[in-house]
C-alpha positions as CSV (number, residue, x, y, z in Angstrom):
1,M,0.4,-0.1,-0.5
2,S,1.2,3.3,-1.3
3,D,-0.1,6.8,-1.1
4,M,-3.5,5.4,-0.1
5,R,-3.7,2.5,-2.6
6,F,-3.2,-1.0,-2.9
7,F,-0.1,-2.3,-5.0
8,F,-0.4,-6.2,-5.8
9,P,1.6,-8.9,-7.9
10,A,-1.1,-9.7,-10.8
11,A,-0.7,-11.0,-14.3
12,A,-3.1,-9.1,-17.3
13,G,-4.9,-11.6,-20.2
14,T,-8.3,-11.3,-22.2
15,Q,-11.6,-14.0,-22.4
16,G,-13.7,-13.4,-24.6
17,N,-12.4,-9.7,-25.2
18,R,-12.8,-8.8,-21.7
19,T,-9.5,-7.8,-19.8
20,F,-9.3,-9.6,-16.8
21,Y,-6.2,-9.0,-14.1
22,T,-5.3,-12.8,-12.1
23,A,-3.8,-10.9,-9.1
24,C,-2.3,-12.1,-5.3
25,V,-4.6,-10.3,-2.9
26,P,-3.1,-11.3,1.2
27,F,-6.4,-11.9,3.4
28,G,-5.7,-9.1,5.1
29,M,-6.5,-7.3,2.0
30,L,-9.6,-9.1,1.6
31,S,-11.5,-7.3,3.7
32,R,-11.3,-4.2,3.6
33,L,-11.7,-4.8,-0.7
34,M,-15.0,-7.3,-1.4
35,A,-18.4,-6.2,-1.2
36,I,-20.8,-8.9,-0.3
37,D,-23.3,-8.7,-3.2
38,T,-26.7,-9.1,-1.3
39,G,-30.0,-7.7,-1.9
40,N,-32.9,-9.0,-4.1
41,V,-31.9,-11.7,-5.8
42,M,-32.0,-10.2,-9.7
43,D,-30.0,-7.1,-8.1
44,R,-27.1,-9.3,-7.2
45,S,-25.0,-11.8,-9.1
46,Q,-24.4,-14.3,-6.7
47,R,-26.7,-17.0,-4.4
48,Q,-26.8,-15.8,-0.9
49,V,-24.2,-16.8,1.7
50,D,-25.4,-19.8,3.6
51,T,-23.3,-19.2,7.2
52,K,-23.0,-22.8,7.6
53,R,-20.8,-23.6,4.7
54,A,-18.5,-20.3,4.8
55,N,-18.1,-21.7,8.6
56,A,-17.2,-24.8,7.5
57,I,-14.4,-23.5,5.2
58,S,-13.2,-21.2,8.2
59,K,-12.7,-23.9,10.1
60,Y,-10.8,-25.9,7.3
61,I,-8.5,-23.3,7.0
62,C,-7.8,-23.0,10.5
63,E,-7.7,-26.3,11.0
64,N,-5.1,-27.0,8.0
65,E,-3.0,-23.7,9.2
66,E,0.0,-25.0,6.9
67,S,-1.5,-27.3,4.4
68,F,-4.8,-25.7,3.1
69,V,-5.6,-25.2,-0.7
70,L,-8.2,-22.3,-2.3
71,P,-9.0,-22.0,-5.7
72,A,-9.2,-18.5,-7.1
73,L,-12.2,-16.5,-6.1
74,T,-13.4,-14.6,-9.1
75,G,-15.2,-11.1,-9.7
76,V,-15.5,-7.8,-11.3
77,I,-12.9,-5.0,-9.8
78,E,-14.6,-1.4,-9.4
79,D,-12.0,1.0,-9.4
80,E,-12.1,4.1,-12.6
81,T,-8.4,5.0,-11.1
82,L,-7.0,1.0,-11.5
83,E,-3.5,0.5,-12.8
84,F,-2.1,-2.5,-14.8
85,I,1.9,-1.6,-14.4
86,P,3.7,-4.2,-16.5
87,A,7.0,-4.9,-15.2
88,S,8.8,-4.7,-18.8
89,K,7.6,-3.1,-21.8
90,G,4.6,-4.8,-23.7
91,A,4.6,-7.4,-20.8
92,S,1.7,-9.4,-19.3
93,V,3.1,-9.8,-15.6
94,G,3.1,-6.7,-12.8
95,E,1.6,-4.7,-10.5
96,L,-1.9,-4.0,-10.1
97,N,-2.2,-0.4,-8.2
98,L,-6.0,0.0,-6.9
99,S,-7.9,2.8,-5.0
100,M,-8.6,1.8,-1.2
101,D,-12.0,3.3,-2.1
102,A,-12.0,-0.1,-5.5
103,T,-14.5,-2.6,-4.5
104,I,-14.8,-6.4,-5.9
105,K,-17.5,-8.3,-6.2
106,L,-17.6,-11.6,-6.7
107,F,-19.5,-13.8,-9.0
108,D,-17.6,-17.2,-7.8
109,G,-16.3,-18.0,-4.3
110,Q,-18.3,-16.0,-1.6
111,H,-18.1,-18.6,0.1
112,R,-15.0,-19.2,-0.1
113,A,-14.2,-15.1,0.3
114,S,-16.5,-15.5,3.4
115,G,-15.0,-18.4,4.8
116,I,-11.4,-16.3,5.1
117,L,-13.4,-13.7,6.5
118,E,-14.0,-15.4,8.9
119,A,-10.7,-17.6,9.5
120,I,-8.6,-14.3,10.4
121,R,-11.0,-13.0,12.9
122,Q,-10.3,-16.5,14.9
123,M,-6.9,-16.5,13.8
124,R,-4.9,-12.7,13.2
125,G,-1.7,-14.6,12.1
126,L,-3.4,-15.7,8.8
127,K,-3.7,-11.9,7.5
128,S,-0.3,-11.9,5.8
129,Q,-2.0,-15.4,4.0
130,Q,-3.0,-15.2,0.2
131,V,-5.8,-15.8,-2.3
132,T,-5.6,-15.5,-6.5
133,I,-8.3,-13.6,-7.5
134,Q,-9.4,-13.4,-11.0
135,L,-10.5,-9.6,-11.7
136,F,-12.8,-8.9,-14.7
137,V,-13.5,-5.1,-15.7
138,N,-15.8,-3.2,-16.9
139,M,-19.2,-5.3,-16.3
140,S,-22.3,-4.6,-16.0
141,L,-25.2,-6.6,-13.2
142,A,-25.7,-8.4,-16.5
143,D,-23.1,-9.5,-17.3
144,R,-21.5,-11.0,-13.9
145,Q,-25.4,-12.5,-13.4
146,Q,-24.5,-14.3,-16.5
147,A,-20.6,-15.1,-16.4
148,F,-22.2,-16.7,-12.5
149,S,-24.6,-19.2,-14.7
150,D,-21.6,-20.2,-17.3
151,I,-19.6,-21.3,-14.8
152,N,-22.2,-23.5,-12.6
153,S,-23.5,-24.3,-15.3
154,N,-20.1,-25.9,-16.3
155,A,-19.1,-26.7,-13.3
156,K,-19.2,-30.8,-12.3
157,A,-19.2,-32.4,-8.8
158,V,-16.8,-34.9,-8.1
159,S,-18.1,-38.0,-7.3
160,A,-18.2,-38.7,-3.8
161,S,-16.3,-42.0,-4.0
162,L,-13.1,-40.4,-6.2
163,N,-13.4,-37.0,-3.1
164,M,-12.8,-40.0,-0.4
165,T,-10.1,-42.0,-2.4
166,Y,-8.1,-38.5,-2.6
167,N,-8.9,-37.7,1.1
168,K,-5.8,-38.2,3.2
169,R,-7.5,-36.0,6.0
170,D,-10.1,-38.4,7.4
171,N,-8.6,-41.3,9.0
172,T,-11.8,-43.4,9.6
173,V,-12.0,-43.2,6.2
174,N,-8.4,-44.4,5.3
175,A,-8.8,-47.0,8.7
176,I,-11.8,-48.5,6.2
177,K,-9.6,-48.2,3.0
178,A,-7.0,-50.3,4.2
179,E,-9.1,-53.3,5.3
180,I,-10.3,-53.3,2.1
181,A,-7.6,-53.5,0.5
182,K,-7.3,-56.9,2.2
183,V,-10.4,-58.2,0.9
184,S,-9.0,-60.2,-1.7
185,A,-12.4,-61.7,-3.5
186,W,-12.5,-57.3,-4.4
187,E,-9.2,-57.1,-5.7
188,N,-9.2,-54.6,-8.8
189,Q,-12.9,-55.2,-8.4
190,I,-13.5,-51.9,-6.5
191,D,-14.5,-48.4,-8.7
192,Y,-12.4,-45.8,-6.8
193,E,-14.4,-43.0,-8.9
194,K,-18.0,-44.0,-9.9
195,N,-20.5,-42.7,-7.3
196,I,-22.8,-45.8,-8.9
197,I,-21.9,-49.4,-10.7
198,G,-23.7,-49.6,-13.7
199,K,-24.4,-52.6,-16.6
200,N,-21.0,-52.2,-18.6
201,T,-18.7,-52.8,-16.1
202,D,-16.3,-55.0,-14.8
203,K,-16.4,-53.8,-11.0
204,L,-18.5,-55.1,-8.1
205,F,-19.1,-51.8,-6.4
206,S,-18.1,-48.3,-5.5
207,Y,-16.2,-47.5,-3.4
208,R,-18.6,-45.0,-2.0
209,H,-21.1,-47.8,-1.4
210,V,-18.4,-50.3,0.6
211,V,-16.9,-47.5,3.1
212,Q,-20.7,-46.8,3.8
213,A,-21.3,-50.2,4.3
214,S,-18.3,-50.7,6.3
215,R,-19.3,-48.1,8.3
216,I,-22.2,-50.1,9.3
217,V,-20.4,-53.1,9.7
218,L,-18.2,-50.7,13.1
219,G,-21.8,-49.6,14.2
220,I,-20.8,-46.3,13.1
221,G,-22.0,-42.9,11.5
222,P,-20.3,-41.1,9.0
223,K,-18.9,-38.4,12.0
224,Q,-17.6,-41.3,13.9
225,E,-14.5,-42.5,14.6
226,P,-14.8,-46.0,15.2
227,D,-12.6,-48.1,17.7
228,P,-9.2,-49.1,16.8
229,M,-9.7,-52.6,18.1
230,L,-12.2,-53.6,16.1
231,V,-11.6,-51.9,12.4
232,T,-10.3,-55.3,11.9
233,D,-13.8,-56.8,11.5
234,I,-14.3,-54.9,8.6
235,S,-11.8,-57.0,6.5
236,K,-13.0,-60.5,8.4
237,W,-16.6,-60.1,7.6
238,W,-16.4,-59.4,4.1
239,N,-13.5,-62.3,3.9
240,C,-15.3,-64.6,5.2
241,I,-18.8,-64.2,3.3
242,S,-16.9,-63.6,-0.1
243,E,-17.3,-67.6,-1.4
244,A,-20.6,-68.1,0.6
245,V,-22.4,-64.6,-1.6
246,A,-20.2,-65.7,-4.4
247,W,-18.4,-62.9,-5.0
248,K,-15.0,-65.3,-5.5
249,W,-14.0,-65.1,-9.6
250,Q,-14.0,-68.9,-9.2
251,V,-16.9,-69.3,-7.4
252,R,-19.0,-66.4,-9.9
253,L,-18.3,-69.1,-12.7
254,Q,-19.0,-72.7,-10.8
255,Q,-22.7,-70.9,-9.6
256,E,-23.1,-68.7,-13.1
257,V,-24.1,-66.0,-10.8
258,G,-23.6,-62.6,-11.2
259,P,-24.9,-58.5,-10.5
260,E,-27.2,-59.4,-13.0
261,N,-29.1,-62.0,-10.9
262,S,-28.3,-62.0,-7.5
263,V,-29.3,-59.8,-4.7
264,A,-25.6,-60.0,-3.5
265,F,-23.8,-58.2,-5.9
266,T,-25.7,-54.5,-5.9
267,A,-25.4,-52.1,-3.4
268,A,-28.7,-52.5,-1.9
269,G,-27.8,-56.1,-0.5
270,L,-24.1,-55.0,0.1
271,M,-25.9,-52.8,2.8
272,T,-27.7,-55.5,4.1
273,L,-25.0,-58.0,4.1
274,A,-23.3,-55.0,6.9
275,R,-26.5,-55.5,8.4
276,V,-26.3,-59.1,9.3
277,Y,-23.2,-58.4,11.1
278,R,-24.1,-55.5,13.0
279,Q,-27.9,-57.5,14.0
280,L,-25.4,-60.6,14.7
281,R,-23.0,-58.5,16.2
282,D,-25.5,-56.7,18.4
283,K,-27.7,-60.4,19.6
284,Y,-25.0,-62.0,20.3
285,G,-21.6,-60.3,20.8
286,C,-18.8,-63.1,19.8
287,K,-20.4,-65.7,20.9
288,Y,-20.1,-67.5,17.2
289,S,-17.5,-67.3,15.1
290,V,-18.0,-65.7,11.9
291,I,-17.2,-68.1,10.0
292,K,-20.0,-70.3,11.1
293,Y,-21.7,-66.8,10.2
294,A,-20.4,-67.3,6.7
295,N,-21.4,-71.0,6.8
296,A,-24.9,-70.2,7.4
297,L,-25.1,-67.4,4.4
298,K,-24.0,-70.8,2.3
299,N,-27.8,-72.3,2.5
300,I,-29.9,-68.7,1.5
301,N,-30.4,-68.1,-2.2
302,W,-29.5,-64.9,-3.2
303,L,-30.8,-64.8,-7.1
304,K,-33.1,-61.9,-7.1
305,S,-35.9,-64.2,-7.9
306,D,-36.8,-65.6,-4.6
307,E,-39.1,-65.4,-2.6
308,M,-36.8,-64.0,0.5
309,W,-36.6,-61.0,-1.2
310,L,-39.8,-59.8,-2.4
311,G,-41.3,-56.7,-0.5
312,N,-37.5,-55.5,0.3
313,L,-34.5,-55.4,-1.5
314,V,-37.0,-56.9,-4.5
315,D,-40.6,-55.0,-5.8
316,E,-43.4,-56.6,-7.2
317,K,-42.1,-56.2,-10.7
318,G,-39.1,-57.9,-10.3
319,N,-36.6,-55.0,-9.7
320,M,-34.0,-54.0,-7.0
321,T,-35.0,-51.2,-4.4
322,S,-32.3,-49.3,-2.5
323,G,-34.5,-47.9,0.7
324,T,-32.8,-48.3,4.3
325,A,-36.4,-50.0,5.5
326,G,-35.7,-52.9,2.8
327,Q,-32.5,-53.8,3.7
328,I,-33.1,-53.6,7.3
329,E,-36.5,-56.4,6.8
330,A,-34.2,-58.2,5.0
331,A,-31.1,-58.0,6.9
332,K,-33.5,-59.4,9.3
333,R,-34.4,-62.6,7.3
334,I,-31.0,-63.5,6.6
335,A,-30.2,-63.0,10.1
336,E,-33.1,-65.6,11.3
337,V,-31.3,-68.3,8.7
338,V,-28.0,-67.7,10.7
339,S,-29.4,-67.6,13.8
340,T,-31.4,-71.0,13.3
341,Y,-28.2,-72.4,11.9
342,C,-25.9,-71.6,14.7
343,E,-28.3,-72.1,17.5
344,S,-29.0,-75.9,15.3
345,M,-25.3,-76.6,15.3
């Protein structure tokens, strides 16, 4: 800042005949420049700030002070005195010279910006951290609204499976992932990128569904951490039942079962099998071995056409259903078969 003005390192560029500047702005300066786009929906070019979402970003920054990553913010700079000073004649890099009265109205990244402002309120030491801002000039409200629509129309959300695959901060998912890797029948059979397994695939389950089912095995919710002593229950259960439900490749070939005709090869079936373990564990504790449970499962007909699944996992038209209530009911029926087997042996 000099002579009541701001100077930021910046690069100049052009998109769609519009000039823009990419600047590195300290968090502390962002609060001086940014104007939250508020008012009637027709008078702004951003969604309303969701406090919960902004606070989540603030928490992320504060909890990962040395390793957070924030994408660039995008908006329009309103300053008639704005000047770009190239580092040398004709250069596209240099300094952006702004009035202290300049304002930035974002049309992408308002929640990130709000999260930054909350973070520096909580941790003053973050004020010197920087965020990249792509700043356009001479954009009307209509232009900004169109830009907001264009950005969000072309955006594609990352699948939950891929996000969990890459997220090394979630200790619970990482622990589950290590156990999943021990399930021999699932080797090269889990799709770590897609949320849903389609018909034309050689994979058994999506990573998202395997993690979700494994949480059920452990009896924990999305925000809960497992007992480290019980995490191995995951691989023990899935490995022990792999033959009984024909996940093992050689058993699959022998019995000619697969995704097209077995409930055990569906996401709903996977969740149901997880619930079976949880119900048996809650009922018997460690009275019977997992191997005994697996032997009992061999007495069950897993074909979708079997009447055992009608009204819970399969509807009247023969189609699979995915509701939790159906999974719980199907798990009860399976658990009854297993209980009868265990108590009679």
